C-alpha positions, 0 to 999 in steps of 0.5 A: 546832982553833979560836983562842981568839979564834974560841971567845970570838966563838962563844960570845959570839954564842951568848949572845944568847937567854937563855931558850935551853932548858937555860939554854944562856946560863948554861952557855956563860958557865960554860964561858967562865970554864973557858976562861979561862986561854986568854986573857990572865990579866987578861980571866980576872980580869975575867971571873970578877968580871962573868960572876957578874952576868950569870948573876944576870940570866938566873937566873930565866927566869919572871921575866925573862919578865915584863919585855918589855925583856929581851932589849934589856937582855940584848944590851946587857949582852953588847956592854958585857961585850965592850967591857970585855973589849977595854979590860981587854986593850988589845992592837991585834993581839989586837983585830984577831984577835977581830975577824977572828974575828967576820968569821968568824962571819957565815956561820953564821947566817942573817940572819934570825937574831937572832944575826946582828944581835947580831954586827953589834953586836959587830963594831961595838963592836970596830971602834970599838977600832980604829985602822986606817981601812983595816981598819975600812972593810973590815969595814963593807963586810963587814957590809953585805954580809952583812945583810938590810935587809928583816928589820927585827931585822937591818937594826936590828942593823946599824944600831947596829953601824954606829952604834958604829963611828961613835963612833971613825970618824964620817966614815968611816961618813959616807962609806960611807952617802952611797955607799949612798944614791948607788947605793940603789934607784931614782930617783923615776921607777923609784918611780913605775914600780915601783907599776904592776910589782911590790909587791916592788919598792916595798918593796925601796926602803922596805927600803934607806931605812928601813936608811939613816935608821937607820943615819944616826940611830945614827951621830949618836946614838953619835957623840962630841958634840964634833963632831956639831953640824956633821954633824947640821946638814949632814944636816939642811940638805941635807934628806937625810931628806926622800928617806925620807918615801915610804916605805909599809910601817909598819916602814920608817915607824917606821925613819925615825921612829926615825932622826929621834928619834935625831937629836934625843937626839943634841942632847939628849946634847950639851946634857948635857955642856955642848955645847947648839946648836939643831937646824936645821929642827926644825920641818920634822923635826916635819912629818916625823914627822907625816906618817909617822905618819899613815894611807896611803890605799894599804894595801889589801892588809894590815890594818895597824891594829896596825902603824899603832898601834905606828907612831903610839906611835914617832911620839909619842916621836919628837915629844917628843924634837924639842920638848924641844930648841931652838928653842923651839916656836913657836905654830903647831908647838905648835898642829899638833902638838897637832891631829894627836895629841890625837885618839889619846885617843878610841882604843878600848881594844884592843889594851890594850898597844899603845894603854896605851903610845901614850896614855903617850906622848902624856901625856908629849908633853903635858908636854914641850910645857908645859916647853918652850913660853912665856918666863916664868911667865905664858906657861907659865900660858897654855900650861898652860891652852891645853892643859887646854882641848883636853883638856877634851872628853876629861874629859867624854866620854861614854866611861869610857876616854876621861874616865880618860885625859883626867883622868890627862892633866890630872893629869900636865900639872898635876904638871909645871906645879906643879914649875915653880912650885916649881923657878922659872921662867926669866926672860923670854927664857931658855930651859932646855935640857931632857933626857929625864930633865927631861922625865920629872920635871918639868923643871929647877930654876932661878934668877933674880935677877928678883923671884918676882912678875915670874918666877911666874905670878899665881893669876888666870891659872889661871882657877880658876873655869873650870877647877874647874867643869870637873873638879867633875863627875868628882868625882862620877862613875860610874868610881871611878878617875876620881873619885880623879883628879879629886879629886887634880886639884882639890887640885893646883890650889889647892895651886899657886894658893895658892903664887903671887902675887895681884893687889893689887887682890884680894888681902885676897879670900882668908882664908889660914888658912881657905884652908890649913885647906880644902886640908889637908882637901882633900889628906886626902881625896886620901890616904884615896881612895888607901888605903881604901874609902870613901862616894862621897857623903861624899867629894864633899860633902867636896870641894865644902865645901872647894872653897866656902872656897878659891874667891875671890870673883871665882873663884867668880863664874866658876865659876858662870858657867861652869855649864851644861856641868857641870849638863848632863854626859854622865854623870847622876850627874856632873850631878846631882852638879854641880847639888847643888854649885852650890846648896851654892856659892849657899846659903854664899857668895850673899852674895858675889854682886852683882846683875849676877853673879846675873842671869849665873849664873841665866842660866846655870841656866836655860840648863841647865834648857832643855838637860837632858831628864832631869826630875829633873836639871831640877827640881834646876836649878830648884831652885837658881834659886828659891834664888837668887831667895829669897837675892838677891831684887831688882827687877831679878832679878824683871823678868829671871826674868819676861822669860826664863821665857815664852821658855823655858817650853815647854821647862821 
């Protein structure tokens, strides 16, 4: 006759699959309540309250399948249910008895079974509640003996279970992991020789290193924040993670990257409760992640393209974690991370589910880089421009999916920057400690006794003329989503700019009443295109009209000087729209142009005409030149035109 503890342990692990046939999980929960009288009364009363909540979550299997994370959520619910049950009983003898019951369950499941992975976590949570160090050490040994490091799901369950133990017994766990590492696998020479024997030997080493890395990571993640700094510094300082860099299989790489991510998250969790400390060798850990993220030349037996994308997705998440913690990201490291990751915007669209997740993680990473770089408002504005300029090739790419990704990335980064402007920048030299929640929402709100003009960037630091010219062609794009996002980008830019101080020399250049009216019109357009289908040409004309009012004289000049690329846009419709916008700007604001500005604008337009192959577009550019000549006629311009046209006539 099984004991009540054996019944509880058996039924709890069997709950693992919420989609098992015949609604097995629901039936088990019902049986558990019926057996409540076999257990302490306070425990059965607790189950009466909690079991209906668990049943409700799994009541609709079809709805459950729509959430890709349902299994993770359900397993966490089971672990929390166990943890609260142990707290309710609060009896060391009963807890030890239940631990022995869990230990007897290992013989009932194959290591490839998800139930075995859940069993690791259940026993880990129970050991967290036990004070007997000898008992804990024995059960950790048992968990390791009944694990299979070659099976990713079991490897992860073991690592999470060991991590749960570390919440109360960190030193015991670290001692065990140190012993495993010292006795694991092969030396560097043995690994080298394994390449000439059997591939399986290499994979065995990968499995061991992957499991160890995960166990270290989860031990750091779950350990008490009050004691974690010294342990993390010791782990990173001894470069123990560097031993795991030579893993080859994608799942092993993902495990090592996840371990590094967990170390960073442990630092963030500590900071959230007021225990802030910098992560030693943070930049080196970033380099490790970027190394593991790359494609191996030795992957010649199996096509790992899907696994590679999954590895890169995990790596981008880890990069976001690492750049979000102290010390501040140096420029060299920032450039290295961006160079290694921005190319993902050019990925094909398939497999869509993996690629979309990867692109989302990349955009989140760019937002984190913006939030954690720079010392004050001006340096953050410089960081913003650096990111946006790096995105320009994708914003203006010939492939629609690249333009969509580029525009969405620009919009999300701008939202982060706007939130920083509205929340306030830290004073020079200050560094905000960010949580992952802050990264998602745009950063912490701060305050400073310094004047706002010192803390905030000024309007001129946004390079509005250059940036608006970069996104204006997208407002006439052939892709509907690109057009909508581009209009939102332009509205955001002017929304931000009107909230920033302007240099005194040009402060009187802007009519605030007209500007706010134009911005309101622009934001009305954004609101309309979100909910209704409207005439594309009319929308573009309204955008151009608003931009024409919102630009200062200096910004207008810069915009016209940088018109060459817009007029030669890879999308003909966008190029034509850009040329029409330039003509509108010249007609309405030509009086604001100085002679030198007119000369440079004319040169930019003629350069566009030379580069264009479409006759219609070329003629439109020449029309713009003729309008300039008509509106701004001067002897110097005529001389300039007469000199440049003979050298260009062959192309025109």
